[in-house]
DOVO-531529 format. One line per 8 residues: number of its first residue (from 1); for each residue x, y, z of C-alpha. Coordinates in pm, 1 decimal. Example, Ala and Ser with C-alpha at 12.3 -4.5 7.8 and 13.67 -1.06 7.14 Angstrom:
1 = 1230.0/-450.0/780.0 ~ 1367.0/-106.0/714.0 .
***
This chain:
1 = 6529.9/9243.8/631.7 ~ 6187.6/9363.3/742.8 ~ 6242.8/9186.6/1057.9 ~ 6584.3/9335.1/1106.6 ~ 6447.8/9694.1/1076.1 ~ 6173.6/9621.0/1329.9 ~ 6422.4/9500.9/1569.9 ~ 6633.4/9810.1/1544.1 .
9 = 6363.2/10047.6/1562.1 ~ 6240.0/9974.4/1923.8 ~ 6620.7/10003.6/2073.8 ~ 6658.5/10334.8/1874.4 ~ 6343.5/10498.3/2001.8 ~ 6389.2/10343.1/2350.7 ~ 6717.8/10496.0/2374.0 ~ 6611.0/10817.2/2228.0 .
17 = 6303.1/10820.1/2432.1 ~ 6496.9/10783.8/2752.8 ~ 6758.8/11049.6/2659.6 ~ 6479.7/11292.5/2566.2 ~ 6295.2/11228.8/2884.7 ~ 6602.4/11268.5/3091.7 ~ 6688.0/11584.9/2896.8 ~ 6357.8/11733.3/2936.6 .
25 = 6345.2/11660.6/3306.0 ~ 6694.8/11815.6/3342.8 ~ 6586.8/12115.7/3133.3 ~ 6269.7/12155.1/3339.5 ~ 6486.5/12146.6/3669.2 ~ 6726.8/12391.3/3511.5 ~ 6432.6/12620.4/3419.7 ~ 6276.8/12579.4/3752.1 .
33 = 6614.1/12646.6/3930.9 ~ 6683.2/12937.4/3725.2 ~ 6338.7/13083.1/3789.6 ~ 6385.3/13044.4/4148.1 ~ 6713.8/13194.1/4155.0 ~ 6588.9/13482.9/3948.7 ~ 6281.6/13532.3/4168.5 ~ 6508.2/13535.8/4492.2 .
41 = 6754.6/13760.8/4321.1 ~ 6469.1/13990.6/4211.4 ~ 6318.5/13985.7/4547.2 ~ 6647.2/14067.6/4708.8 ~ 6690.4/14357.7/4481.9 ~ 6357.9/14472.2/4555.0 ~ 6409.3/14447.1/4913.8 ~ 6737.1/14605.5/4905.9 .
49 = 6566.8/14892.0/4695.5 ~ 6276.1/14918.5/4937.0 ~ 6528.0/14920.5/5217.7 ~ 6720.6/15209.0/5048.6 ~ 6407.1/15391.8/4994.5 ~ 6314.6/15354.0/5361.7 ~ 6650.5/15474.7/5479.0 ~ 6622.1/15768.4/5256.1 .
57 = 6258.3/15832.3/5375.5 ~ 6385.4/15804.8/5730.5 ~ 6659.1/16065.7/5657.3 ~ 6414.4/16306.4/5504.0 ~ 6181.8/16253.7/5815.9 ~ 6429.2/16293.6/6061.1 ~ 6582.1/16607.0/5909.5 ~ 6244.3/16793.5/5896.0 .
65 = 6170.9/16658.3/6241.9 ~ 6479.6/16822.9/6370.0 ~ 6389.1/17141.1/6192.6 ~ 6036.6/17149.2/6354.2 ~ 6200.7/17057.5/6678.0 ~ 6429.1/17369.9/6677.1 ~ 6196.2/17624.5/6501.6 ~ 5857.9/17744.3/6618.4 .
73 = 5715.2/17761.4/6279.7 ~ 5786.8/17622.4/5934.3 ~ 5898.2/17931.0/5794.8 ~ 6229.6/17914.3/5604.6 ~ 6198.6/17527.3/5549.4 ~ 6194.8/17555.7/5173.2 ~ 6588.1/17548.3/5147.8 ~ 6588.7/17223.1/5362.6 .
81 = 6324.0/17059.4/5152.3 ~ 6504.5/17126.4/4827.5 ~ 6826.4/16994.8/4955.0 ~ 6666.0/16687.3/5084.5 ~ 6478.9/16638.7/4733.0 ~ 6819.8/16680.6/4567.6 ~ 6988.9/16439.9/4768.5 ~ 6729.7/16156.3/4736.9 .
89 = 6621.5/16227.8/4371.9 ~ 6249.5/16226.3/4499.8 ~ 5979.9/16482.4/4535.4 ~ 5939.2/16608.1/4895.8 ~ 5635.0/16811.9/4978.8 ~ 5525.8/16967.0/5326.1 ~ 5175.1/17077.7/5414.5 ~ 4986.7/17170.0/5724.9 .
97 = 4722.5/16897.1/5848.6 ~ 4460.0/17086.4/5636.9 ~ 4700.6/17027.2/5337.4 ~ 4800.5/17388.0/5295.4 ~ 5126.2/17391.0/5099.9 ~ 5426.3/17479.1/5346.3 ~ 5710.2/17377.0/5095.2 ~ 5744.8/17177.6/4791.8 .
105 = 6035.1/17059.4/4576.6 ~ 5838.0/17019.3/4247.7 ~ 5992.8/17205.6/3974.5 ~ 5687.8/17215.0/3747.4 ~ 5516.5/17545.8/3699.6 ~ 5190.6/17358.2/3810.9 ~ 5296.1/17073.7/4065.5 ~ 5109.1/16742.5/4031.1 .
113 = 4841.0/16680.2/4299.0 ~ 4976.7/16514.9/4596.8 ~ 4871.4/16158.0/4688.7 ~ 4547.6/16111.5/4907.5 ~ 4761.7/15953.7/5183.2 ~ 5079.0/16140.2/5346.4 ~ 5385.2/15957.9/5378.9 ~ 5427.6/16065.9/5758.4 .
121 = 5318.8/16331.8/5998.7 ~ 5608.2/16536.8/6110.0 ~ 5519.8/16626.5/6476.9 ~ 5827.7/16689.7/6722.8 ~ 5579.3/16620.8/7020.4 ~ 5466.0/16278.5/6848.2 ~ 5743.0/16108.7/6683.3 ~ 5687.9/15815.5/6443.2 .
129 = 5904.5/15554.8/6607.1 ~ 5926.8/15353.9/6276.8 ~ 6086.7/15623.0/6064.5 ~ 6259.3/15836.2/6331.6 ~ 6621.7/15754.5/6411.1 ~ 6572.3/15779.8/6781.2 ~ 6829.6/15980.8/7003.9 ~ 6909.4/15901.2/7348.4 .
137 = 7059.9/16254.9/7407.0 ~ 6882.7/16548.0/7585.8 ~ 6545.6/16512.3/7764.4 ~ 6319.4/16230.3/7766.2 ~ 6332.5/15849.5/7806.9 ~ 6332.1/15568.8/7592.3 ~ 5960.9/15521.1/7571.1 ~ 5917.4/15895.1/7523.0 .
145 = 5769.6/15988.4/7184.3 ~ 5897.2/16379.5/7210.0 ~ 6178.8/16457.1/6986.1 ~ 6498.1/16488.3/7197.8 ~ 6601.0/16791.2/6997.6 ~ 6291.2/16988.8/7103.5 ~ 6441.9/17141.5/7421.5 ~ 6237.5/17467.8/7448.1 .
153 = 6294.2/17647.5/7803.0 ~ 6581.4/17383.3/7855.4 ~ 6797.7/17563.8/7586.5 ~ 7092.9/17690.5/7775.5 ~ 7206.2/18060.4/7709.6 ~ 7559.2/18133.7/7586.3 ~ 7704.9/18218.7/7931.4 ~ 7589.7/17906.1/8090.2 .
161 = 7712.2/17694.6/7768.2 ~ 8061.2/17848.8/7818.1 ~ 8076.7/17795.8/8178.8 ~ 7983.2/17431.7/8154.8 ~ 8210.2/17367.1/7857.8 ~ 8512.4/17485.6/8053.8 ~ 8453.6/17268.7/8319.7 ~ 8381.8/16973.7/8104.0 .
169 = 8709.7/17043.7/7893.1 ~ 8906.6/17047.2/8242.8 ~ 8745.9/16716.1/8342.0 ~ 8813.7/16560.5/8011.1 ~ 9186.8/16679.5/8015.8 ~ 9217.8/16545.6/8369.6 ~ 9065.4/16206.7/8277.6 ~ 9304.8/16174.2/7967.0 .
177 = 9603.6/16248.4/8188.5 ~ 9532.2/15971.2/8428.3 ~ 9466.8/15725.3/8145.9 ~ 9093.2/15727.6/8080.4 ~ 9007.7/15826.1/7731.2 ~ 8712.7/16082.6/7724.9 ~ 8579.1/16330.2/7505.8 ~ 8322.5/16626.6/7559.5 .
185 = 7969.0/16572.7/7388.2 ~ 7726.4/16852.2/7362.0 ~ 7329.2/16769.5/7369.8 ~ 7060.7/16942.0/7181.8 ~ 7005.4/17189.6/7477.2 ~ 7362.3/17305.7/7469.8 ~ 7477.1/17105.6/7783.7 ~ 7822.2/16947.2/7750.8 .
193 = 7900.5/16614.6/7938.2 ~ 8197.8/16386.0/7941.9 ~ 8194.3/16056.1/7752.6 ~ 8437.1/15812.3/7843.1 ~ 8551.4/15550.5/7590.0 ~ 8386.1/15223.7/7681.1 ~ 8096.6/15390.6/7832.8 ~ 8212.0/15298.7/8189.3 .
201 = 8171.4/15577.2/8438.3 ~ 8289.7/15368.8/8723.2 ~ 8637.7/15394.0/8549.5 ~ 8661.5/15764.6/8685.2 ~ 8590.5/15668.9/9037.4 ~ 8875.0/15711.2/9262.0 ~ 9020.7/15991.2/9068.6 ~ 9030.0/16352.3/9115.8 .
209 = 8839.5/16429.4/8810.0 ~ 8493.3/16297.5/8869.6 ~ 8277.8/16411.7/8583.8 ~ 7980.5/16430.5/8822.8 ~ 8033.2/16796.3/8885.6 ~ 7857.6/16861.7/8561.2 ~ 7528.7/16715.7/8684.5 ~ 7416.5/17019.7/8889.6 .
217 = 7138.7/17202.3/8714.9 ~ 7200.9/17577.0/8590.1 ~ 6967.2/17849.3/8670.3 ~ 6796.9/17805.7/8330.5 ~ 6742.9/17439.1/8382.6 ~ 6596.1/17504.9/8725.7 ~ 6359.4/17736.6/8623.5 ~ 6220.4/17522.8/8322.1 .
225 = 6241.9/17219.6/8543.2 ~ 6025.6/17407.1/8811.9 ~ 5775.9/17521.9/8537.4 ~ 5758.4/17147.8/8410.6 ~ 5699.5/17021.2/8753.7 ~ 5421.2/17259.0/8826.2 ~ 5240.1/17156.0/8495.7 ~ 5275.8/16790.2/8611.8 .
233 = 5149.0/16854.0/8951.8 ~ 4843.2/17022.6/8798.1 ~ 4775.6/16721.2/8594.9 ~ 4807.7/16483.7/8894.1 ~ 4596.6/16725.3/9105.6 ~ 4310.3/16693.2/8850.8 ~ 4342.3/16323.5/8903.3 ~ 4318.9/16361.3/9279.2 .
241 = 4686.7/16229.5/9311.7 ~ 4962.7/16412.1/9521.6 ~ 5252.1/16625.1/9381.9 ~ 5575.1/16486.4/9267.0 ~ 5915.9/16616.1/9249.1 ~ 6113.1/16572.3/8934.3 ~ 6477.9/16509.1/8878.8 ~ 6714.6/16662.0/8651.7 .
249 = 6666.9/16370.2/8403.4 ~ 6287.8/16382.6/8448.3 ~ 6282.2/16081.7/8671.6 ~ 6102.7/16079.5/9029.5 ~ 6113.8/15865.5/9335.1 ~ 6422.3/15689.1/9479.6 ~ 6484.7/15966.2/9739.1 ~ 6603.5/16217.0/9483.0 .
257 = 6378.4/16519.4/9490.5 ~ 6399.4/16892.9/9389.5 ~ 6387.8/17181.6/9636.9 ~ 6074.3/17274.7/9804.7 ~ 6135.8/17627.6/9757.8 ~ 6348.0/17824.3/9521.6 ~ 6649.0/17991.9/9700.2 ~ 6649.7/18349.4/9737.5 .
265 = 6957.0/18387.5/9554.8 ~ 7092.6/18223.2/9241.9 ~ 7265.9/17899.3/9263.3 ~ 7637.1/17932.4/9158.7 ~ 7758.7/17759.0/8844.3 ~ 8016.4/17503.0/8877.1 ~ 8348.8/17672.2/8892.7 ~ 8213.6/18001.7/9043.2 .
273 = 8420.5/18156.4/9306.9 ~ 8101.6/18240.5/9504.0 ~ 8016.6/18045.3/9811.7 ~ 7752.2/17804.0/9755.3 ~ 7413.7/17859.8/9930.5 ~ 7307.0/17653.0/10195.6 ~ 7113.3/17338.0/10099.6 ~ 6737.4/17384.0/10090.3 .
281 = 6488.5/17160.1/10288.5 ~ 6385.4/16853.9/10085.9 ~ 6083.7/16638.8/10135.0 ~ 6155.7/16274.0/10247.4 ~ 6123.6/16026.1/9956.7 ~ 5808.7/15840.0/9911.1 ~ 5750.9/15502.4/9742.8 ~ 5522.2/15490.2/9442.8 .
289 = 5317.9/15191.7/9313.2 ~ 5296.3/15105.2/8963.4 ~ 4964.2/15285.1/8919.1 ~ 5126.7/15581.2/9026.7 ~ 5422.7/15557.8/8812.1 ~ 5200.8/15528.4/8515.3 ~ 4982.7/15823.9/8605.9 ~ 5308.0/16038.9/8678.0 .
297 = 5457.5/15936.8/8350.9 ~ 5148.2/16033.9/8156.1 ~ 5123.0/16376.8/8345.1 ~ 5493.9/16430.3/8273.1 ~ 5443.6/16373.0/7901.7 ~ 5146.2/16592.3/7892.6 ~ 5324.6/16863.7/8081.0 ~ 5615.6/16844.6/7825.0 .
305 = 5402.3/16875.4/7524.9 ~ 5226.5/17164.1/7698.4 ~ 5541.0/17334.7/7782.5 ~ 5714.3/17268.6/7432.6 ~ 5412.0/17347.8/7230.2 ~ 5520.3/17712.1/7183.9 ~ 5878.1/17629.0/7100.5 ~ 5821.9/17370.7/6827.8 .
313 = 5633.4/17396.2/6472.3 ~ 5300.9/17267.1/6439.5 ~ 5236.5/16912.3/6302.1 ~ 5275.1/16884.2/5923.0 ~ 5195.0/16636.1/5652.4 ~ 5513.0/16501.3/5478.8 ~ 5462.1/16344.2/5112.6 ~ 5751.3/16164.0/4959.5 .
321 = 5707.1/16047.9/4593.4 ~ 5823.7/16117.4/4247.3 ~ 5815.4/16401.8/4018.2 ~ 5485.8/16263.0/3855.9 ~ 5314.2/16290.3/4211.5 ~ 5284.5/15920.6/4292.7 ~ 5436.6/15750.7/4589.2 ~ 5684.6/15480.6/4555.9 .
329 = 5510.2/15208.8/4351.3 ~ 5493.0/14839.1/4484.2 ~ 5633.4/14542.5/4292.5 ~ 5350.6/14404.4/4066.8 ~ 5402.6/14103.2/3816.6 ~ 5211.3/14220.5/3543.0 ~ 5050.5/13993.1/3256.8 ~ 5325.2/14129.2/3011.1 .
337 = 5592.1/14050.4/3269.6 ~ 5436.2/13701.1/3320.3 ~ 5431.5/13628.3/2954.1 ~ 5809.5/13753.1/2913.9 ~ 5913.5/13507.6/3213.2 ~ 5704.5/13236.5/3020.4 ~ 5845.1/13287.2/2699.4 ~ 6207.5/13300.3/2830.9 .
345 = 6148.0/12977.8/3013.2 ~ 5990.7/12815.2/2682.9 ~ 6300.3/12947.6/2479.7 ~ 6532.2/12783.9/2734.2 ~ 6338.0/12446.9/2726.1 ~ 6321.2/12455.9/2361.2 ~ 6703.4/12523.0/2333.1 ~ 6758.5/12235.8/2584.0 .
353 = 6552.2/11989.7/2392.4 ~ 6724.0/12066.9/2049.9 ~ 7036.0/12043.5/2203.7 ~ 6926.6/11693.5/2363.4 ~ 6802.1/11573.1/2024.7 ~ 7139.7/11655.7/1857.9 ~ 7331.6/11487.6/2132.2 ~ 7094.5/11181.2/2108.0 .
361 = 7152.3/11174.1/1752.0 ~ 7514.0/11161.3/1798.6 ~ 7490.2/10897.1/2055.9 ~ 7258.6/10673.7/1848.4 ~ 7459.3/10672.9/1561.5 ~ 7757.3/10470.4/1672.0 ~ 7500.9/10251.2/1863.1 ~ 7344.4/10199.8/1505.5 .
369 = 7655.6/10108.2/1352.3 ~ 7715.1/9862.6/1623.3 ~ 7380.6/9694.4/1570.6 ~ 7436.2/9672.8/1197.2 ~ 7760.4/9518.1/1239.4 ~ 7630.2/9262.9/1503.4 ~ 7346.6/9176.0/1247.6 ~ 7597.7/9121.5/962.2 .
377 = 7804.9/8900.7/1188.4 ~ 7464.1/8698.9/1263.7 ~ 7387.0/8662.4/903.6 ~ 7722.0/8520.2/838.6 ~ 7879.5/8812.1/631.1 ~ 8244.4/8916.1/676.3 ~ 8385.1/9078.2/963.8 ~ 8374.1/9461.2/960.2 .
385 = 8489.8/9677.7/1227.0 ~ 8324.2/9978.7/1378.1 ~ 8477.5/10325.0/1382.0 ~ 8600.4/10427.3/1726.0 ~ 8488.3/10791.8/1781.0 ~ 8645.1/10859.1/2115.5 ~ 8754.0/10731.4/2457.9 ~ 8405.7/10772.3/2622.5 .
393 = 8160.5/10476.7/2709.0 ~ 8042.4/10452.3/2341.5 ~ 8410.9/10456.9/2211.7 ~ 8515.4/10179.4/2472.5 ~ 8215.3/9966.9/2354.0 ~ 8288.8/10010.7/1995.1 ~ 8660.7/9907.5/2077.3 ~ 8535.8/9611.3/2277.8 .
401 = 8294.5/9508.8/1990.8 ~ 8597.4/9518.5/1739.1 ~ 8799.8/9309.0/1954.2 ~ 8507.2/9053.0/1992.9 ~ 8458.1/9058.7/1609.8 ~ 8822.0/8999.9/1549.7 ~ 8850.8/8716.8/1797.7 ~ 8519.4/8566.1/1640.1 .
409 = 8687.4/8598.7/1311.9 ~ 9000.4/8419.2/1436.8 ~ 8804.6/8140.2/1589.0 ~ 8591.4/8084.1/1271.2 ~ 8927.5/8063.8/1071.0 ~ 9064.0/7805.5/1318.1 ~ 8714.1/7618.7/1302.0 ~ 8771.2/7610.9/931.0 .
417 = 9132.2/7525.4/956.1 ~ 9050.0/7238.0/1203.7 ~ 8792.3/7099.6/961.8 ~ 9044.3/7102.2/698.0 ~ 9307.9/6942.3/922.5 ~ 9097.4/6683.8/1046.0 ~ 8984.8/6598.4/713.0 ~ 9344.8/6591.3/590.0 .
425 = 9450.8/6359.1/890.5 ~ 9161.0/6133.4/831.2 ~ 9214.7/6113.4/475.9 ~ 9572.6/5989.6/459.0 ~ 9530.0/5689.2/676.8 ~ 9199.6/5595.2/515.6 ~ 9351.3/5647.3/164.4 ~ 9629.6/5414.3/251.0 .
433 = 9411.4/5140.8/406.3 ~ 9180.5/5171.7/98.5 ~ 9475.6/5144.7/-136.4 ~ 9632.3/4857.8/7.5 ~ 9277.5/4674.5/39.0 ~ 9200.8/4742.2/-325.9 ~ 9548.5/4615.4/-420.0 ~ 9506.7/4296.2/-225.9 .
441 = 9161.0/4247.7/-371.5 ~ 9305.5/4298.6/-729.5 ~ 9578.1/4059.0/-646.2 ~ 9866.3/4327.5/-686.5 ~ 9969.5/4288.0/-314.2 ~ 10002.9/3969.7/-104.2 ~ 9865.3/3987.0/251.2 ~ 10185.4/3901.7/418.1 .
449 = 10298.8/3995.0/758.8 ~ 10434.0/4350.4/618.4 ~ 10106.1/4405.7/433.1 ~ 9907.4/4348.0/760.8 ~ 10163.1/4555.8/972.1 ~ 10128.9/4850.5/743.4 ~ 9758.7/4848.6/748.3 ~ 9776.1/4815.2/1132.2 .
457 = 9990.6/5123.9/1158.5 ~ 9768.8/5325.1/955.9 ~ 9471.7/5204.8/1156.8 ~ 9646.3/5293.0/1484.8 ~ 9716.3/5654.4/1355.6 ~ 9356.1/5695.5/1268.2 ~ 9253.7/5563.7/1588.1 ~ 9488.9/5794.8/1772.8 .
465 = 9328.3/6095.3/1581.3 ~ 8966.7/5982.8/1664.4 ~ 9064.6/5931.6/2015.2 ~ 9223.8/6277.8/2052.5 ~ 8923.2/6446.8/1890.3 ~ 8705.0/6262.1/2130.7 ~ 8891.2/6369.3/2434.1 ~ 8894.7/6726.6/2321.3 .
473 = 8520.0/6712.4/2241.3 ~ 8463.3/6575.9/2613.9 ~ 8675.9/6816.2/2774.4 ~ 8491.1/7112.7/2575.4 ~ 8151.1/6961.3/2681.0 ~ 8278.7/6929.6/3052.1 ~ 8225.6/6550.9/3082.2 ~ 8578.0/6447.4/3056.0 .
481 = 8586.1/6191.8/3348.2 ~ 8871.1/6145.4/3577.2 ~ 8952.2/5850.2/3811.7 ~ 9192.9/6000.4/4072.2 ~ 9418.0/5766.3/4268.5 ~ 9741.6/5788.5/4437.9 ~ 10025.7/5811.7/4183.4 ~ 10391.9/5787.7/4254.2 .
489 = 10514.9/6070.5/4032.1 ~ 10880.2/5938.2/4002.5 ~ 10746.0/5588.0/3871.1 ~ 10493.9/5767.1/3647.7 ~ 10788.0/5967.2/3473.6 ~ 11003.5/5645.5/3456.3 ~ 10724.1/5475.9/3273.0 ~ 10675.7/5745.4/3028.5 .
497 = 11045.3/5753.5/2960.7 ~ 11054.2/5387.2/2906.6 ~ 10756.7/5404.9/2654.9 ~ 10942.7/5660.5/2448.3 ~ 11306.0/5527.4/2486.8 ~ 11289.2/5349.5/2175.8 ~ 11168.1/5651.4/1953.0 ~ 11419.5/5863.0/2130.3 .
505 = 11703.9/5619.0/2055.6 ~ 11591.6/5607.6/1706.9 ~ 11611.8/5996.9/1688.7 ~ 11950.1/6006.4/1856.7 ~ 11801.9/6178.5/2158.7 ~ 11900.7/6112.3/2526.2 ~ 11601.7/6084.2/2744.1 ~ 11656.8/6132.4/3133.7 .
513 = 11446.0/6161.8/3445.6 ~ 11512.9/6382.2/3759.9 ~ 11230.0/6314.9/4001.7 ~ 11408.8/6375.5/4311.7 ~ 11225.9/6245.6/4647.3 ~ 10956.5/5992.6/4568.7 ~ 10608.5/6134.0/4652.1 ~ 10251.0/6051.0/4580.6 .
521 = 10017.8/6266.8/4370.8 ~ 9621.0/6225.1/4344.4 ~ 9565.7/6204.5/3984.3 ~ 9413.0/6008.9/3689.9 ~ 9731.0/5787.8/3622.3 ~ 9608.2/5707.2/3272.9 ~ 9521.8/6085.6/3183.1 ~ 9849.2/6207.2/3351.7 .
529 = 10050.6/5957.9/3154.4 ~ 9887.0/6065.9/2833.3 ~ 9955.3/6438.2/2927.0 ~ 10330.8/6378.8/2989.9 ~ 10368.0/6137.6/2721.2 ~ 10233.8/6416.1/2471.0 ~ 10482.4/6638.0/2590.1 ~ 10755.6/6405.8/2570.2 .
537 = 10660.4/6290.7/2221.7 ~ 10660.3/6641.9/2107.3 ~ 10996.4/6729.1/2274.8 ~ 11164.3/6420.4/2102.5 ~ 11013.7/6519.1/1776.4 ~ 11160.3/6872.8/1764.9 ~ 11492.4/6783.7/1919.7 ~ 11789.4/6705.2/1659.5 .
545 = 11988.4/6414.9/1720.1 ~ 12255.2/6460.1/1993.2 ~ 12014.0/6654.2/2190.9 ~ 11859.2/6586.1/2539.2 ~ 11508.7/6564.2/2670.9 ~ 11471.3/6593.3/3051.5 ~ 11168.7/6485.9/3277.6 ~ 11180.0/6673.8/3616.0 .
553 = 10942.1/6682.9/3903.7 ~ 10943.7/6886.4/4226.6 ~ 10735.1/7063.6/4478.9 ~ 10698.3/7442.6/4392.0 ~ 10734.0/7578.0/4772.7 ~ 11026.2/7362.9/4876.5 ~ 11212.4/7389.1/4559.6 ~ 11172.2/7003.5/4515.5 .
561 = 10923.1/6745.1/4512.7 ~ 10823.5/6670.8/4859.9 ~ 10520.8/6565.7/5074.9 ~ 10292.7/6845.8/5148.5 ~ 10398.8/7080.2/4896.2 ~ 10144.2/7336.5/4758.1 ~ 10181.8/7237.0/4406.4 ~ 10354.6/6958.0/4211.7 .
569 = 10548.2/7070.5/3904.7 ~ 10622.8/6823.7/3623.7 ~ 10857.0/6978.4/3353.4 ~ 10971.6/6842.1/3032.4 ~ 11266.4/7031.4/2878.3 ~ 11449.4/6978.9/2552.1 ~ 11739.3/7118.8/2392.4 ~ 11555.1/7136.7/2037.6 .
577 = 11516.0/7423.1/1796.8 ~ 11298.8/7635.9/2009.5 ~ 10990.5/7813.9/1926.6 ~ 10969.7/8176.1/1801.4 ~ 10859.7/8421.0/2054.8 ~ 10544.3/8523.6/1815.8 ~ 10438.6/8160.8/1804.7 ~ 10460.9/8095.8/2173.1 .
585 = 10113.0/8192.2/2257.1 ~ 9967.4/7944.4/2002.2 ~ 10140.5/7621.5/2099.8 ~ 9828.2/7512.4/2284.7 ~ 9598.8/7578.6/1993.2 ~ 9433.6/7292.6/1808.5 ~ 9608.7/7172.6/1492.5 ~ 9860.2/7450.5/1530.4 .
593 = 10221.1/7371.3/1406.9 ~ 10535.5/7579.3/1430.7 ~ 10618.6/7416.7/1083.4 ~ 10335.0/7433.4/832.1 ~ 10436.2/7115.4/659.2 ~ 10192.8/6825.6/656.7 ~ 10462.8/6578.9/633.9 ~ 10444.0/6295.8/901.2 .
601 = 10807.6/6329.9/935.4 ~ 10791.4/6697.3/1070.5 ~ 10489.0/6698.7/1293.6 ~ 10191.0/6503.2/1425.5 ~ 9834.0/6590.8/1415.5 ~ 9862.9/6910.1/1617.3 ~ 9613.2/6814.6/1890.9 ~ 9878.4/6674.2/2141.8 .
609 = 9937.3/7009.8/2311.7 ~ 9580.0/7103.6/2313.0 ~ 9491.6/6778.6/2483.7 ~ 9762.8/6846.7/2755.2 ~ 9601.1/7171.3/2827.2 ~ 9251.2/7016.2/2872.8 ~ 9393.3/6737.9/3087.5 ~ 9575.5/6987.3/3312.4 .
617 = 9277.8/7206.8/3356.3 ~ 9072.1/6886.3/3428.3 ~ 9313.9/6813.9/3720.0 ~ 9294.5/7157.0/3860.5 ~ 9606.2/7278.2/3732.5 ~ 9775.0/7453.2/3443.6 ~ 10033.3/7418.4/3180.1 ~ 10284.5/7666.0/3032.3 .
625 = 10560.4/7685.8/2804.2 ~ 10898.8/7891.2/2778.0 ~ 11135.2/7869.2/2497.3 ~ 11452.7/8032.8/2340.3 ~ 11493.2/7996.7/1983.0 ~ 11771.7/7792.2/1893.7 ~ 11825.5/7675.0/2253.0 ~ 11532.8/7461.9/2326.9 .
633 = 11175.4/7479.8/2521.8 ~ 11033.0/7380.4/2843.3 ~ 10670.7/7271.9/2905.6 ~ 10554.8/7288.0/3267.3 ~ 10257.1/7106.9/3427.3 ~ 10144.3/7265.2/3768.7 ~ 9910.4/7043.3/3959.5 ~ 9762.4/7096.4/4308.0 .
641 = 9891.6/6859.5/4562.0 ~ 9540.5/6799.2/4696.3 ~ 9423.8/6649.4/4359.2 ~ 9132.7/6741.4/4154.1 ~ 8866.2/6607.8/4409.0 ~ 9018.7/6707.1/4726.5 ~ 9249.4/6416.6/4771.3 ~ 9570.0/6481.8/4957.2 .
649 = 9917.6/6335.7/4904.5 ~ 10041.5/6053.8/5097.2 ~ 10369.9/5864.4/5113.9 .
***
């Protein structure tokens, strides 16, 4: 028993070890995947929050930048700062560059100290391109850092706005009438322009409502542009460069220049009834090098800043943070947070391992039961089935084990029955022989011919049993030797019928042969006669008087025995008592009898049909039985036409 326990423990440990190892690996992968997902989710949330904060900061910056671009001072900005703070839920403070307070949304009596670093510098003449939502309307170019809302002297008075608006409305209505969708858009300076859907100005070409009429500068714009041009020329002169003439959009070159002299009378606005003044003289266009363009762009920017400086508010420092006075904190994984994450991961791992242990125990329990049942079978104890817990792999294994155990028990019972039957079959003839010999020795029986014949009959019966057992043992060991040769099936059936004719006549049974066409089958003639003879003997024994036993042979493919058929079929059919359906599958078992009586009159040794099956398998064929109870039975031998060793039939 000590050895049994030692043989069980390694299996159990090994199974549990592998299960726990796999479970721990799965748990570790799950924790790692969960942590990665958590980090990715948290990082995404942080990035989203930061993006929202940046959007809010940009909106605050842009609003204050627009206020500074439209006002010469920061007076009155308090209301705007409080509104921005209420919308964003943040503290917004604005100071001068020397950190003198201009406006602060803090509600405390003593506001917290401002951070050492400002969030941004609000300067309409030097825009922070990261925070500002740049606009392409108004003056300026794409690379210009001056806020487009800082228009200064370019701001149109009400009269010019009204005149340009009427013109723009007429042109928009005209374009809409000809099928071109257009709207009127007003820029920061108050100048309207016609914007066509699709932003394709060429669609208006060829129509009578060309919006280019709005491009002519007004008196205010000419005056401001002339002043700007003078400032730019002064800058270029200090650099030793020639003058430049700026266009309405602050570009230069390309043959588009401004007048050399201002006209004596004002230029009529579009739509005026007054006659237009004669066109002033213009300078011929000149080409500019890349260095000239860079110098002109620098001077134009400097001139614009100088021109607008008195119209916009001075630079101010912007502070955006919380009510406590700090700026937006960054994300920092503290030791406490790290410990929480590690603790959560350890808890998940512990729960996973615990669940794996429980699952492993449930998995090992039926395997342990299987191991115990197998050891009991090995020790020769009685068969005991294992409970089947389900339809999973373990359940199917338990069911297969129960089937194997039941089959083994049946084989053991058959073995015991065979030993008992062999002993019984050998005891009867031996007892008879011994009795007759003892009677002759004691002078009670005379050794006459009848005496010798009786002893010979018992000896022959004993020899038959021993030969049958020897044949079965050789077949089981795979050493049953065959000597195939061409056999005429019809002649072989006739020989078997002739050998059993006397017994059939004694039993009142008619024995006939239906061989059909004569053919040759490669087979061992002695073993084949033995197999067919056993079938005929069994049929005659179980056929009552007046019945019939028929021997047939035919080729399966052609429906009759013919040369070249795939299989040769030999059938022994009788009109006897038949075999019950429940017993039909046992007819080829050893020592099995449909009638359990041991009388010589009702049955033989019970080995004949088992020998037939072994001989058929040795020839590469098979044997089967069909029966209808009360009508008769049919035993069929199927043998390959090529023979057991590859021989082919020949006529």
